[in-house]
C-alpha positions as CSV (number, residue, x, y, z in Angstrom):
1,M,35.5,-19.2,-4.7
2,R,34.0,-17.0,-7.4
3,R,32.4,-20.0,-9.1
4,L,31.0,-21.2,-5.8
5,H,29.4,-17.8,-5.2
6,T,27.9,-17.9,-8.7
7,L,26.5,-21.4,-8.2
8,I,25.0,-20.5,-4.8
9,R,23.5,-17.2,-6.2
10,E,21.8,-19.2,-9.0
11,L,20.1,-21.7,-6.6
12,P,16.3,-21.5,-6.7
13,G,14.5,-19.9,-3.8
14,T,13.0,-23.3,-2.8
15,S,16.4,-25.0,-2.4
16,R,17.5,-26.4,1.0
17,L,20.2,-23.7,1.3
18,A,17.8,-20.9,0.5
19,V,15.3,-22.3,3.0
20,A,17.9,-22.6,5.7
21,V,19.1,-19.0,5.1
22,R,15.6,-17.7,5.4
23,G,15.0,-19.4,8.8
24,G,14.5,-23.1,8.4
25,V,11.8,-25.6,7.6
26,V,8.9,-23.2,8.3
27,H,9.9,-21.5,5.0
28,D,9.9,-24.8,3.0
29,G,7.6,-24.6,0.0
30,W,7.3,-20.8,0.1
31,D,8.8,-19.4,-3.0
32,V,8.4,-15.8,-4.3
33,H,5.1,-16.7,-5.9
34,A,3.6,-18.0,-2.7
35,Y,4.7,-14.9,-0.8
36,L,3.2,-12.7,-3.5
37,L,-0.1,-14.6,-3.6
38,A,-0.4,-14.4,0.2
39,A,0.3,-10.7,0.0
40,V,-2.4,-10.2,-2.6
41,V,-4.9,-12.3,-0.6
42,N,-4.2,-10.3,2.5
43,A,-4.5,-7.0,0.6
44,V,-7.8,-7.9,-0.9
45,Q,-9.1,-9.0,2.6
46,A,-7.9,-5.7,4.1
47,N,-9.5,-3.7,1.3
48,T,-12.8,-5.6,1.6
49,H,-12.8,-5.1,5.3
50,A,-12.2,-1.3,4.9
51,L,-15.0,-1.0,2.3
52,V,-17.5,-2.9,4.5
53,Q,-16.5,-1.0,7.6
54,V,-17.0,2.3,5.9
55,N,-20.5,1.3,4.8
56,S,-21.6,-0.2,8.0
57,R,-22.9,1.4,11.2
58,R,-21.5,-1.4,13.4
59,R,-17.9,-2.4,14.0
60,I,-16.8,-5.3,11.7
61,P,-14.2,-7.6,13.1
62,P,-10.9,-7.5,11.2
63,P,-10.2,-10.2,8.6
64,N,-8.0,-13.3,9.3
65,L,-4.9,-12.8,7.2
66,V,-3.0,-15.6,5.6
67,P,-0.1,-16.4,8.0
68,L,3.4,-16.1,6.6
69,P,6.3,-18.2,7.7
70,G,8.4,-16.6,10.4
71,Q,5.7,-14.4,11.7
72,P,4.2,-15.1,15.1
73,R,0.9,-16.9,15.0
74,R,-2.1,-14.8,15.9
75,T,-4.5,-16.4,18.2
76,G,-8.0,-16.6,17.0
77,R,-10.2,-18.6,14.8
78,T,-9.1,-20.7,11.9
79,V,-9.9,-19.5,8.5
80,R,-11.7,-22.0,6.3
81,V,-12.6,-21.5,2.6
82,A,-16.3,-22.1,3.5
83,D,-16.2,-19.1,5.9
84,L,-15.0,-16.7,3.2
85,P,-17.5,-14.3,1.7
86,G,-18.9,-15.5,-1.6
87,A,-17.7,-19.1,-1.0
88,R,-19.7,-21.6,-2.9
89,P,-19.7,-25.4,-2.8
90,S,-17.6,-27.0,-5.5
91,P,-19.5,-28.7,-8.3
92,G,-19.3,-32.3,-7.5
């Protein structure tokens, strides 16, 4: 039993068991790095929104955050890379 516990504890976060424990297939492909990257992107968007809002006389709509698995989807527009501030076409 102890060996089984050790083996399960050492499984990677993207293993089928870890995905099932976190809530199912919606978490598939989301490892620690993906969650951290989404958190960084959301924090930068929130910070940019706050900075623009402070320096603007009109109300700026809140940013569209990266949806995380297991969170209810917010209704609204879809975020595209081309819609992001500072987006440039890729050299082709």
